[in-house]
N, C-alpha and C positions, 0 to 999 in steps of 0.2 A: 339706593336711597330708600329709606323706609317711609311708609305711608303714615306711620304713627310717630309723634314726637315724644320726647322724654316725659312730658307731663302725662300723656296718655298711657305710656308704659308704666309710670309710677302709679297711676290710678288703677291700672290692671293689677299691679302687684299688690296694692293695698286691698283691693277687692278679694284677691286670693287669700291674703293674710287674715282679713276679717272673717272670711268664710271658714278658714281653719280654726280661728278663735271661737267662732260660734259653735262649731262641732266640739271643741274641747270643753266649753262651758256647759254645753248640753250633756256631755259625758259626766261632767262633775255632778250635775244634778241627778242624773240617772244613778249614780253610785253614792248618793248621800248617805245611804244606810249600809254601805258595804264596809265591813270592818277592815281597817288597814289601807283603805283607798286613800291616796294622796291627791290633793287638788292639782290640777294641771291648767296651763295657760299658754297662750302664744303672744309673745311680745313683738308683733310684727312692726309696730311703730318705730321702736328703736333700731330694728334691722334696716328699715327704710331710711331712717335718718342717717345711719352710718354709711349705707350705700350711696346715698346722695352726696354726703360730705366727701366720700372717697372717689366720687366720679364713676361708680360702678353702674353697669346697665341693670336697671331694676327688673328687666324681663328675666334675668338669670337668677334672681333672688329665690332662695329656698327657705321656707319658714318651717320651724319645727315646734312640736308640742313639748313643753318643758314642765317638769314637776316643780311646784311652788313650795320649796322647803321653808319659806317664811310663814306659811299659813298656820294658824294655831291648831294644835293637835287635840282631838277629843280623847276621852279615856279608851275608846275602842281602836285608836290609831287612825281614825278617819279625820281628814282635815277640811271637809267640805261644810260650809255654812250655807244652807239652801237660800236664805233670804239674800245674803251677799251675792251668791251666784245668780240668782234670779235678776237682781238689779244690774249686774255686769252683763247678763245675757240681753236684757232690754236695751241697755246703753249700746252694746255692740251692734245689735240689730238696727238701731237707728243710724249708727255710723255706717253700717253696710248699705242701708237704703240711700243714705246721702251720697256715698261714693258711686253707687249705681246711677243715681239721678244726674250727677255731674258727668259721668262717663257717657250716659245716653245723650245729654245735651251736646257734648263735644262731638259725638258721632253724628248727630242730627245736623250740626253746623257743617261738618265735613261733607255729609251727603248732599246738603243743600248747595254747598260751594261746587260740588261736582255735577250739579244740574239734576240731581235725583229728587223726586217728589216724596213728600212725607205722607 
């Protein structure tokens, strides 16, 4: 029997995915002036939805960084728009913080139920 339920495992997977996405978005901004650099992203939300629909264990999910072929290309072959990336970075950061807050609240409830003090 596992101490953590499917919701906790899904939260943990989402936190991992959001963390990987934050790294990819940061890399995009860092390479905004690199000729030929193509924008990258991590679509962890779709991977989580598919896993949940298929009844897969979210703990085993592996997320990957993918090149965004749909991003508009600049004359130098770079597909990063710094303003767009900055907005996505801020949004993902807020999502990450929200996931951490929910996960911490759930762990605090579990700790309290087990008789541990906060």
